[in-house]
N, C-alpha and C positions, 0 to 999 in steps of 0.2 A: 340523394338527399341524406340518407342514413350514413352513407360513405363520407359525405362532407362533414357531418357532425363528428364522426369518429376521427377523421383527419384533424379537425380543429382541436379535439381533445389531445391527440398525439402531439400536435404542435405545442400545446400548452404544457404537456408533461415534459417534453424535451427542453422547453424554455426554463421550467422550474428546476429540472435536474441540473442544467448549466448553472443557474443561480445558486443552488445548494452546493454544488461542487466548488464554486468560487469561494463561498463563505467558509466551507470546511477547509479548503486549501489555505486560505488566509489564516484561519485559526491554527491550522496545523503548522504553518511556518512560525507563528508566534510561540507555539508550544515547543517546537524544536530548538528555538533560541535558548530556552531554559536548560537544554541538555547538551549544548555545545556540539551539535551534530548538524550536518548539512542535509538538505532534502535528498540529493542523490545517495548519500551514505545511508540514510534511513530507508530509502527505497531498496537499496542493495541488501540491507539487513533483512527486510521483509521477504524479498525474493529468496534469499538463501535459507531463511527459516522455513518458508513454505515449500521449497523445492529440494531441500537437502543440500549437501555440499556440492557446489558446481565448480567447473573450471572457469578460467577467465573468459574463454570463448563462449561458453554457455551463458554466463552472466551477461556478457556483452550483447548477445542476441536477445535475451529477455528484457534488457534495459534499452535496447536499440541505440547503443553507444559504441564507439570504436573501441577495439581491444586496448589500444594505448591509453584511452581515457579511463577505462576500467582498471587497468594496471596502476595508474596514478591514484585512483580512488582507493583501491585495495591497499596500496602502500601507506596512505594516510590512515586508513582504518586499522591497519596492522600496527602502526606506530602508536595509535590510541588504544591498543589492546581490545579492539572490538571483534577482530577476526584474526585467523592465522592460516598460513598456507601449509598444507600437508600433502605428502606424496600419497597417491592412491594405493590402497592395500593390494589391489589386483595387478596394477600396472604402474610400476615405480616411475615411469616416464611422465605420468599424468600428475599434475598438481591441482588439488582441489582447495577451495576456500571454505573454512569451517568457522562458524560463528562461535565466539567465546562467550562465557557467562555474562560479561559486561555488555555485550551486544544484545543478548537475549533480554537482559534487564532493562536496557534503554527502550527497546521496542515495547516491552510490557508496560513500562511506565508511561510512555507517550500514548499508547492506545488507551490506557486508563484515563488519561487527561482528556483525550478526544471523546470518550464515552461520557465523562463527567460534563463536558461542554454540551453534548447533544441532550443529555439528561436534563440539564438546566433549561435548555431551550424548548424541550418538549414537555415540561412539567404541567403545562395547562391542557394537554391532550388527555382525553379520557382513556381508560384501558382499552375500550372498544376501538377508538381511533388509532391507538398505538398498534393494536392487533391488525387492523385493516391495512395500515401503512406497512407494517412488517410483511404481511402476506402479499401485498401488491408489489413491494420491492423485490421479494423473493421470486415472484412470478416473472417480473421483468428480467431479473438476472438470469433465470433459467431459460427464458426465451432468447436471450442474446449471447449467452456465454460461449457458444460454439463458434461464433463469427470471428 
């Protein structure tokens, strides 16, 4: 009985997470249009910023895309001066992708726009509701992050 109620709540949470993800992705695409950057380029920039300078192979694994696809992606990003290829300090045979200031700036500005969007949509929530939502999402993230 209790188990059934918990399962129903989990089903509802999953459904709402999907709906929220869909809305945020749509808004995210809209925001990216203003910055003349594609979704894969933005994703690559975020991964590189969060993980440090990666090789094409490492970035390929993190994005679950073929190395040839990542090479083309990095070529376009390099042309737009978002990233640069640099030889590894310790092993000159290894080439790493470094995010340039313009790449950092785009990510910063896009994330600011996304926060502004959420802020406007959450304006009617009380501070307590916002705190509960934050804590609940942090708990959910911590429970699933290792999978």
